[in-house]
C-alpha positions as CSV (number, residue, x, y, z in Angstrom):
1,X,0.0,0.0,0.2
2,X,1.3,4.0,-1.1
3,X,0.5,6.7,1.3
4,X,1.2,10.1,0.5
5,X,2.3,12.8,2.7
6,X,4.0,16.5,3.0
7,X,5.7,15.2,6.1
8,X,6.2,11.6,8.4
9,X,7.1,12.1,11.6
10,X,8.7,8.6,13.4
11,X,8.1,8.5,17.0
12,X,5.3,9.6,19.6
13,X,7.2,11.1,21.9
14,X,7.3,15.2,23.4
15,X,9.7,15.8,20.3
16,X,7.3,14.1,17.6
17,X,4.1,15.4,18.9
18,X,4.9,18.7,19.0
19,X,6.5,19.0,15.9
20,X,3.7,17.6,14.1
21,X,1.4,20.0,15.9
22,X,3.1,22.8,14.9
23,X,3.3,21.5,11.6
24,X,0.5,20.5,10.9
25,X,-0.9,24.2,12.1
26,X,1.3,26.0,9.2
27,X,-0.9,23.8,6.6
28,X,1.1,20.5,5.8
29,X,-0.4,17.1,5.9
30,X,1.4,14.7,8.8
31,X,1.3,11.3,9.3
32,X,2.8,10.2,13.0
33,X,4.0,6.4,12.5
34,X,4.6,4.8,16.2
35,X,5.7,1.5,16.4
36,X,3.8,0.8,19.2
37,X,0.6,2.5,20.8
38,X,0.5,6.5,20.5
39,X,1.2,6.8,24.6
40,X,4.4,4.3,24.4
41,X,7.5,6.9,24.5
42,X,10.2,7.8,26.6
43,X,8.6,11.0,26.9
44,X,5.7,8.8,28.8
45,X,8.0,7.2,31.2
46,X,9.9,10.7,32.3
47,X,9.6,11.6,36.3
48,X,11.6,14.7,36.4
49,X,10.2,17.2,34.9
50,X,11.3,20.2,32.8
51,X,14.5,22.0,33.3
52,X,13.7,26.0,32.5
53,X,14.5,29.5,34.3
54,X,11.1,30.8,35.8
55,X,11.5,31.7,39.2
56,X,13.3,35.3,40.2
57,X,15.8,33.5,42.1
58,X,17.5,32.0,39.4
59,X,18.9,32.7,35.7
60,X,19.6,32.1,32.3
61,X,23.3,32.3,33.2
62,X,23.2,30.0,36.1
63,X,21.3,27.3,34.1
64,X,23.8,27.8,31.5
65,X,26.9,27.3,33.7
66,X,25.2,23.9,35.2
67,X,24.5,22.4,31.9
68,X,28.3,23.6,30.7
69,X,29.6,21.8,33.8
70,X,27.8,18.9,33.5
71,X,28.4,18.6,29.9
72,X,32.4,18.4,31.1
73,X,33.9,20.7,28.2
74,X,32.3,18.9,25.4
75,X,28.7,21.5,25.2
76,X,28.1,23.9,22.6
77,X,28.1,27.1,24.7
78,X,25.8,28.3,21.8
79,X,23.4,25.7,21.2
80,X,23.2,25.7,25.3
81,X,22.3,29.7,25.6
82,X,20.1,29.2,22.6
83,X,17.6,26.5,24.3
84,X,17.7,27.9,27.6
85,X,16.7,31.2,26.6
86,X,14.0,29.6,24.5
87,X,13.1,27.3,27.4
88,X,10.4,29.6,28.7
89,X,8.2,30.4,26.2
90,X,8.0,27.1,24.7
91,X,7.2,25.5,28.3
92,X,4.3,28.2,28.1
93,X,2.8,26.8,24.9
94,X,2.6,23.6,26.7
95,X,0.6,25.2,29.4
96,X,-1.6,26.7,27.2
97,X,-1.9,23.3,25.8
98,X,-3.9,22.4,29.4
99,X,-0.8,21.1,30.8
100,X,-0.7,21.8,34.5
101,X,2.5,21.8,36.5
102,X,2.5,20.7,40.1
103,X,2.2,24.1,42.5
104,X,2.4,25.2,46.3
105,X,0.0,26.6,48.4
106,X,0.2,30.2,47.0
107,X,-0.1,29.1,43.4
108,X,3.2,29.2,42.2
109,X,5.5,26.5,40.5
110,X,6.9,24.3,43.2
111,X,10.3,23.6,41.6
112,X,12.2,20.7,42.2
113,X,16.2,20.6,42.6
114,X,17.9,17.5,40.9
115,X,21.9,17.2,40.5
116,X,24.0,19.3,38.9
117,X,21.6,22.1,39.3
118,X,22.7,25.1,41.4
119,X,19.2,26.1,42.3
120,X,15.3,25.0,41.9
121,X,14.5,25.0,38.7
122,X,12.5,21.7,37.5
123,X,8.9,21.9,36.7
124,X,7.1,19.1,37.1
125,X,3.9,17.0,37.8
126,X,4.4,15.6,40.6
127,X,6.7,12.2,39.7
128,X,4.5,11.7,36.4
129,X,5.6,14.5,34.2
130,X,6.5,12.4,31.1
131,X,2.8,10.7,31.1
132,X,1.1,14.6,31.8
133,X,3.0,16.2,28.4
134,X,1.6,12.9,26.6
135,X,-1.9,13.1,27.8
136,X,-1.7,17.0,26.8
137,X,-0.3,16.9,23.2
138,X,-2.3,13.6,22.4
139,X,-5.2,15.4,23.1
140,X,-4.1,18.4,20.9
141,X,-3.3,16.1,17.8
142,X,-7.0,14.3,17.8
143,X,-8.7,18.1,17.3
144,X,-5.6,18.2,14.4
145,X,-7.2,17.0,11.1
146,X,-4.4,17.5,9.4
147,X,-2.6,14.6,11.4
148,X,-2.7,11.1,10.7
149,X,-1.6,8.9,13.5
150,X,-0.8,5.9,12.4
151,X,0.2,3.1,15.6
152,X,1.9,-0.1,15.0
153,X,3.8,1.0,11.8
154,X,7.6,0.2,12.6
155,X,9.7,2.8,10.3
156,X,12.2,0.5,8.6
157,X,14.6,2.4,6.3
158,X,14.6,6.5,4.5
159,X,14.3,6.3,0.8
160,X,16.5,9.0,-0.7
161,X,16.8,10.4,-4.2
162,X,20.4,9.0,-4.4
163,X,18.7,5.5,-3.6
164,X,16.4,5.6,-6.0
165,X,19.0,6.9,-8.6
166,X,17.7,10.5,-9.3
167,X,20.0,12.7,-10.4
168,X,20.6,16.1,-8.2
169,X,21.5,16.7,-5.0
170,X,20.5,13.9,-2.5
171,X,17.1,14.7,-0.5
172,X,14.3,12.7,1.5
173,X,11.7,11.2,-0.7
174,X,10.0,8.8,2.1
175,X,10.3,5.9,4.3
176,X,9.2,2.1,4.1
177,X,7.4,1.1,7.4
178,X,5.9,-2.1,8.4
179,X,2.1,-2.4,9.0
180,X,2.9,-4.7,12.2
181,X,-0.9,-6.1,12.6
182,X,-1.1,-6.6,8.8
183,X,2.8,-8.0,8.6
184,X,3.1,-6.1,5.1
185,X,5.6,-3.1,4.2
186,X,4.0,0.1,3.0
187,X,5.7,2.9,1.1
188,X,5.6,6.5,2.3
189,X,5.8,9.1,0.2
190,X,7.2,12.6,1.2
191,X,9.9,15.0,1.1
192,X,10.2,15.9,5.2
193,X,11.2,12.7,7.9
194,X,11.2,13.9,11.7
195,X,13.3,11.1,13.2
196,X,11.7,11.1,16.6
197,X,12.3,7.8,17.6
198,X,14.2,8.2,21.5
199,X,17.1,6.6,22.7
200,X,18.6,2.8,22.7
201,X,19.0,1.9,25.9
202,X,17.7,-1.7,25.7
203,X,21.1,-2.1,24.4
204,X,22.1,-3.0,27.3
205,X,20.8,-6.0,29.7
206,X,19.6,-3.1,32.2
207,X,18.0,0.1,31.8
208,X,15.3,2.2,32.7
209,X,13.9,2.6,29.5
210,X,10.6,0.8,28.0
211,X,11.2,-1.3,25.6
212,X,10.8,0.2,22.7
213,X,14.0,2.3,23.5
214,X,16.2,0.0,20.3
215,X,17.7,3.1,18.4
216,X,15.7,3.1,15.2
217,X,15.9,6.4,14.3
218,X,19.6,6.3,15.1
219,X,20.3,3.3,13.2
220,X,18.0,4.5,10.5
221,X,19.8,7.7,10.0
222,X,23.4,6.5,10.1
223,X,22.0,4.1,7.2
224,X,20.8,7.0,5.1
225,X,24.3,8.1,5.5
226,X,23.9,10.5,7.9
227,X,26.8,11.6,10.4
228,X,26.4,10.4,14.2
229,X,28.4,11.4,16.8
230,X,29.5,11.3,20.4
231,X,27.5,7.7,20.8
232,X,30.3,6.7,23.5
233,X,28.0,9.1,25.9
234,X,25.6,6.9,27.4
235,X,23.7,8.0,30.7
236,X,23.4,5.5,33.4
237,X,20.7,6.7,35.9
238,X,22.4,6.0,39.3
239,X,19.1,5.2,41.1
240,X,17.0,2.5,39.4
241,X,15.2,-0.1,41.9
242,X,17.2,-3.2,42.7
243,X,14.8,-6.2,41.5
244,X,16.0,-9.8,41.5
245,X,13.8,-10.4,38.0
246,X,16.2,-7.9,36.1
247,X,13.8,-5.1,35.8
248,X,15.2,-1.6,36.6
249,X,12.2,1.3,37.4
250,X,13.7,4.2,37.9
251,X,14.1,6.4,41.1
252,X,14.3,10.3,40.2
253,X,16.3,12.2,40.7
254,X,14.3,14.7,42.6
255,X,14.1,11.9,45.1
256,X,17.7,13.1,46.0
257,X,16.4,17.1,45.1
258,X,14.7,16.2,48.5
259,X,17.0,15.1,50.5
260,X,17.5,11.8,50.4
261,X,21.0,10.0,50.7
262,X,23.2,7.5,49.1
263,X,24.5,5.2,51.7
264,X,27.2,1.7,51.0
265,X,26.5,-1.5,52.7
266,X,28.1,0.0,56.2
267,X,25.4,2.4,55.9
268,X,28.2,5.2,55.3
269,X,26.8,8.3,53.2
270,X,29.6,7.9,50.9
271,X,28.8,10.8,48.5
272,X,30.8,13.3,49.9
273,X,34.4,11.4,49.5
274,X,33.1,11.5,45.6
275,X,32.0,15.5,45.1
276,X,31.7,18.4,46.9
277,X,27.7,18.1,45.7
278,X,27.6,14.8,47.6
279,X,24.6,13.2,46.7
280,X,23.4,15.9,44.0
281,X,26.5,15.7,42.3
282,X,26.2,15.2,37.6
283,X,24.7,11.7,37.5
284,X,28.3,10.3,35.9
285,X,29.9,11.1,38.9
286,X,27.2,9.2,40.9
287,X,26.9,6.6,38.2
288,X,30.7,6.0,38.8
289,X,30.4,6.3,42.4
290,X,27.8,3.8,43.0
291,X,29.6,1.4,41.0
292,X,33.0,1.6,42.6
293,X,31.3,1.0,46.1
294,X,29.7,-1.9,44.6
295,X,33.0,-3.4,43.7
296,X,34.7,-2.4,46.8
297,X,32.1,-4.5,49.0
298,X,30.7,-7.3,46.8
299,X,27.3,-5.5,47.5
300,X,24.8,-6.5,44.3
301,X,23.2,-2.6,45.1
302,X,23.5,0.4,47.4
303,X,20.8,1.8,49.7
304,X,19.1,5.4,48.7
305,X,17.6,6.5,52.6
306,X,14.8,9.3,52.1
307,X,13.3,8.3,56.0
308,X,13.7,11.3,57.7
309,X,10.5,13.1,55.2
310,X,7.1,11.9,56.6
311,X,4.8,9.5,54.8
312,X,2.6,12.2,53.5
313,X,5.5,14.7,52.0
314,X,6.3,11.6,50.3
315,X,3.0,10.1,48.8
316,X,2.1,13.4,47.9
317,X,5.0,14.3,46.1
318,X,6.0,10.9,44.6
319,X,3.0,9.0,44.4
320,X,4.1,6.6,41.5
321,X,7.6,5.7,43.1
322,X,6.2,5.2,46.6
323,X,3.3,2.9,45.2
324,X,5.9,1.2,42.7
325,X,8.3,0.1,46.0
326,X,5.5,-0.8,47.8
327,X,4.4,-3.3,45.6
328,X,8.0,-4.7,46.3
329,X,7.7,-4.8,49.8
330,X,9.2,-1.5,50.5
331,X,7.5,1.5,52.0
332,X,9.9,4.3,51.5
333,X,9.2,6.5,54.7
334,X,10.3,3.6,56.9
335,X,13.2,1.6,54.9
336,X,15.6,2.3,52.9
337,X,15.5,1.5,48.7
338,X,18.2,-0.3,47.2
339,X,19.1,1.3,44.2
340,X,21.8,0.6,41.0
341,X,22.5,2.1,37.9
342,X,21.2,1.4,34.8
343,X,21.3,2.7,31.3
344,X,18.8,5.7,30.9
345,X,19.6,8.0,28.0
346,X,21.9,8.3,25.1
347,X,24.0,11.9,25.1
348,X,25.0,11.3,21.8
349,X,23.2,10.5,18.1
350,X,22.2,11.9,14.4
351,X,24.2,14.9,14.3
352,X,21.7,17.8,13.6
353,X,21.7,22.0,14.0
354,X,19.3,24.3,15.8
355,X,16.6,23.5,13.4
356,X,17.0,20.1,13.9
357,X,18.1,19.6,10.2
358,X,20.6,16.6,9.6
359,X,23.1,16.9,6.3
360,X,20.3,15.3,4.2
361,X,17.9,17.6,2.8
362,X,14.4,16.9,4.4
363,X,15.9,14.6,6.9
364,X,15.3,15.7,10.7
365,X,15.8,14.8,14.2
366,X,14.4,16.0,17.5
367,X,14.9,14.8,20.8
368,X,16.9,11.8,22.4
369,X,17.8,10.3,19.4
370,X,19.8,13.9,17.7
371,X,22.9,15.1,18.9
372,X,22.7,19.1,19.0
373,X,25.8,20.0,21.3
374,X,23.5,20.6,24.4
375,X,24.5,17.3,26.6
376,X,28.5,17.3,25.6
377,X,30.0,14.4,27.5
378,X,27.3,14.2,29.8
379,X,23.3,15.6,30.4
380,X,22.3,18.1,32.9
381,X,18.9,16.3,34.4
382,X,15.6,17.0,33.4
383,X,17.4,19.4,30.2
384,X,15.9,17.1,27.7
385,X,12.3,17.9,27.6
386,X,13.5,21.7,27.3
387,X,15.6,20.0,23.9
388,X,13.1,18.2,22.7
389,X,10.2,20.9,22.8
390,X,12.7,24.2,21.5
391,X,13.7,21.8,18.9
392,X,10.6,20.8,18.0
393,X,9.2,24.2,17.5
394,X,12.7,25.5,15.5
395,X,12.5,22.2,13.2
396,X,9.0,23.1,12.4
397,X,10.0,26.5,11.1
398,X,12.7,25.0,8.8
399,X,10.5,22.4,7.8
400,X,7.8,24.6,7.0
401,X,10.0,26.6,4.5
402,X,11.6,23.9,3.1
403,X,8.5,21.9,1.9
404,X,7.1,25.6,0.7
405,X,9.6,25.8,-1.4
406,X,9.5,22.3,-3.1
407,X,5.9,23.3,-3.9
408,X,7.4,26.6,-5.3
409,X,9.8,25.2,-7.5
410,X,7.9,22.1,-8.2
411,X,10.4,19.2,-7.1
412,X,9.1,15.9,-8.9
413,X,7.6,13.6,-5.9
414,X,10.3,10.7,-6.6
415,X,8.7,7.3,-7.3
416,X,9.6,4.5,-4.6
417,X,9.1,0.9,-6.1
418,X,6.9,-1.3,-3.8
419,X,8.8,-3.5,-1.1
420,X,10.0,-6.8,-2.1
421,X,9.2,-9.1,0.6
422,X,11.8,-12.4,0.0
423,X,10.3,-13.8,2.7
424,X,10.7,-18.0,3.4
425,X,13.8,-19.0,5.6
426,X,13.4,-21.9,8.1
427,X,11.1,-20.7,10.8
428,X,12.9,-22.6,13.3
429,X,15.9,-20.3,12.8
430,X,13.7,-17.5,14.7
431,X,15.8,-18.7,17.7
432,X,18.6,-16.6,16.3
433,X,16.8,-13.6,17.3
434,X,16.2,-13.8,20.9
435,X,19.6,-15.6,21.4
436,X,21.6,-12.4,19.5
437,X,19.5,-10.5,21.5
438,X,20.7,-11.7,24.8
439,X,24.0,-11.9,23.5
440,X,24.1,-8.5,22.4
441,X,22.8,-7.0,25.8
442,X,24.9,-8.5,27.9
443,X,27.7,-7.9,26.0
444,X,27.4,-4.2,25.6
445,X,26.7,-4.1,29.8
446,X,29.7,-6.4,30.5
447,X,32.4,-4.4,28.5
448,X,30.9,-1.3,27.3
449,X,29.3,0.0,30.6
450,X,30.0,2.5,33.6
451,X,33.9,2.2,33.5
452,X,35.8,0.7,30.3
453,X,38.6,-0.5,28.9
454,X,40.2,-0.7,25.6
455,X,40.6,-4.6,25.4
456,X,36.8,-4.7,26.6
457,X,36.1,-2.4,23.9
458,X,37.9,-4.7,21.2
459,X,36.3,-8.0,22.8
460,X,33.1,-6.1,22.3
461,X,33.9,-4.9,18.6
462,X,34.5,-8.3,17.3
463,X,31.3,-9.8,19.6
464,X,29.0,-7.4,17.6
465,X,31.2,-7.6,14.2
466,X,29.8,-11.5,14.5
467,X,26.2,-10.3,15.5
468,X,25.9,-7.9,12.8
469,X,26.9,-10.8,10.5
470,X,25.0,-13.0,11.1
471,X,21.7,-10.9,11.8
472,X,22.4,-8.8,8.1
473,X,22.0,-12.4,6.3
474,X,19.1,-13.2,8.0
475,X,17.3,-9.7,7.4
476,X,18.1,-10.6,3.7
477,X,16.6,-14.2,3.9
478,X,13.5,-13.8,6.1
479,X,10.3,-11.5,6.5
480,X,10.9,-8.7,8.5
481,X,8.6,-8.6,11.7
482,X,9.2,-6.2,15.1
483,X,11.7,-8.1,16.9
484,X,14.0,-8.9,13.8
485,X,14.1,-4.9,13.0
486,X,14.8,-4.1,16.3
487,X,17.6,-6.0,16.8
488,X,18.8,-5.1,13.3
489,X,18.9,-1.2,14.9
490,X,20.1,-2.2,18.1
491,X,23.2,-4.4,16.9
492,X,24.3,-0.7,14.7
493,X,24.1,1.5,17.5
494,X,26.0,-1.0,19.6
495,X,28.2,-1.4,16.5
496,X,28.0,3.0,17.1
497,X,28.6,3.0,20.3
498,X,31.9,1.0,20.4
499,X,33.1,2.8,17.4
500,X,32.9,6.4,19.0
501,X,34.0,4.7,22.3
502,X,37.3,3.5,20.8
503,X,38.1,7.2,18.9
504,X,38.2,8.6,22.6
505,X,41.6,8.3,23.8
506,X,40.5,10.1,27.5
507,X,38.2,10.1,29.8
508,X,35.7,12.9,29.8
509,X,31.9,12.9,31.0
510,X,30.3,9.3,30.5
511,X,33.0,8.1,28.7
512,X,35.5,6.6,31.9
513,X,38.5,4.2,30.4
514,X,40.9,2.8,32.5
515,X,44.1,3.0,29.9
516,X,43.1,6.9,29.1
517,X,42.7,8.3,33.1
518,X,42.9,12.0,32.0
519,X,41.4,14.2,29.8
520,X,42.5,16.1,26.7
521,X,43.3,19.5,26.8
522,X,40.9,20.0,23.9
523,X,37.7,18.2,23.8
524,X,36.6,17.1,20.4
525,X,32.9,15.4,19.2
526,X,33.7,11.7,17.6
527,X,31.8,11.1,14.4
528,X,31.5,8.2,12.3
529,X,29.5,8.5,9.1
530,X,28.0,5.9,6.7
531,X,28.5,5.9,3.2
532,X,24.8,6.1,1.6
533,X,24.1,3.2,-1.0
């Protein structure tokens, strides 16, 4: 089946929905493709909030400084300043959509504080900010007639004019997407594709990310020949709920912002030994400190202690966290929480400018999938939702001009041929997918985790190369399904993480490597680019 739109948006988190809404409102036809249901996104799982300057006791320079310090010398200061400056206006737009941030008894915003922030500046909706944002945006999307929301459509690859052998500058022609329920690959024609697919936490055995976080947009962009950079900077959230089942429910940094203390197996409050901000140090420092304390003691976790706050306060501020812990037999008002680090956020990604534009005409990226230069070597807590709304707005302005130019110059819509399903193959071989999935995630956790060595990175490279060969052969001999497509993308992303990590001969931010413990005097991005075919 063939579809025609002005704009295709891949993903239904805050970035994709914000962008789609603004793009439709300038008169363009938009399709949102989401591989699961419309509300399933990384945004929906975000607990903390949006870091933005709203209080008189705060200012843009302080927010910029905190971001630069957390980014450990690799942030683009111009990008940081512009995103921080644009934040209040974009947040007001969310409020106008009906989003109600938590307020105190006086009616003022109840601002939270998280690691790395010098002031309270986190707007939140208790500990369910992401779900509230998702609900507000989906409500607005439902009222916009120019938007078609297609659930259970898995985008496979971007199609370019070079791939179609059309003369002239290379640009986007559309994409292929799997209709998961009908088990059919459809063709989508459009001059613009916005990638807003979130991150790639599922490349690790333990992650706070939902099952959908398989790096789809990063892999698609790379296969289209677009530059991907800084993929070695994978942020491990310091405090995920420890569970023997392997699940890793996020315990928001906002809990430490309200006074929670990390304690080791001996009950010692250890963070003061690692950083002057103690429990509110940047995430990379806290995660490495926890990892070090666990290795010293041999304990499977450390403890997060908020028992000095009363139960009414904790239930009111952290209802989801309180109930989840209670369901696991922990009353956090009386008992300490067992916590461990877990893969959480992809600071690198598809290289874009401040208009969400990539190097490929017509291809845009926004949100966690993108690398703008805001986060540098380590994301400051709650800057991600801020970046998403700002870049979605700027991207919509750029796309409106791009499509207007295409229509004015009467660009010929490139014809994309129907998908060829080779099918066949031995169905018993599908066990390869589950086996390779486990092997990949274990390899990344064991060799490319919080603390790395050159030897471990080389081991990971060899194992990932073998997995890539197996899945490449499998991909071209079987009908595609969601599990195969996700594994294909995860293997590609794992390869990019290792390639970028091997380029960086220093320890900086989230990339700590035993062989190169010091920082280089001049910070550089790590970059990888594929040849589009």
